C-alpha positions as CSV (number, residue, x, y, z in Angstrom):
1,X,152.0,177.7,72.6
2,X,149.5,180.5,71.7
3,X,147.6,182.1,74.5
4,X,143.5,181.3,74.7
5,X,142.6,184.6,74.1
6,X,138.8,186.1,73.3
7,X,138.3,188.8,70.8
8,X,136.6,192.1,72.2
9,X,133.3,192.4,71.1
10,X,132.2,195.5,69.5
11,X,129.3,197.3,71.5
12,X,126.9,199.3,69.6
13,X,126.7,202.7,71.2
14,X,123.1,202.9,71.5
15,X,122.2,199.6,72.4
16,X,119.0,199.0,74.8
17,X,119.7,195.8,77.0
18,X,117.1,194.4,79.3
19,X,116.2,191.5,81.2
20,X,113.0,190.2,82.3
21,X,111.2,186.7,84.1
22,X,109.3,185.0,81.7
23,X,106.9,182.8,83.8
24,X,105.5,179.4,83.7
25,X,106.2,175.6,84.0
26,X,109.7,176.6,84.3
27,X,110.8,180.1,85.4
28,X,113.3,181.9,82.5
29,X,115.6,184.5,82.7
30,X,115.6,186.7,79.2
31,X,118.4,189.0,78.3
32,X,117.6,191.0,75.4
33,X,119.1,193.9,73.1
34,X,116.1,195.2,72.4
35,X,117.9,197.8,69.4
36,X,118.8,194.8,67.5
37,X,116.4,191.9,66.0
38,X,116.8,188.3,67.1
39,X,119.7,189.3,69.6
40,X,118.4,187.4,73.2
41,X,119.4,184.7,75.5
42,X,117.7,183.2,77.7
43,X,118.4,180.5,80.8
44,X,116.4,178.8,83.7
45,X,116.0,180.9,86.3
46,X,117.4,178.7,88.9
47,X,120.6,178.5,86.7
48,X,121.0,182.5,86.5
49,X,123.5,184.2,89.1
50,X,121.9,186.4,91.5
51,X,122.5,190.3,92.2
52,X,124.9,189.4,95.1
53,X,126.8,186.8,93.2
54,X,127.3,189.5,90.3
55,X,128.9,192.0,93.0
């Protein structure tokens, strides 16, 4: 059986990634690569990892 491997992603050397919290009825975490059109992801803020969880 072959191992379940994920291919390495190519990373742009000059990519600029930012995050923000969009307020509203549901607070949403938005992470976007501003150097590329339509390159973003969103998640409910309640489901996002906190900084201590990332460490």
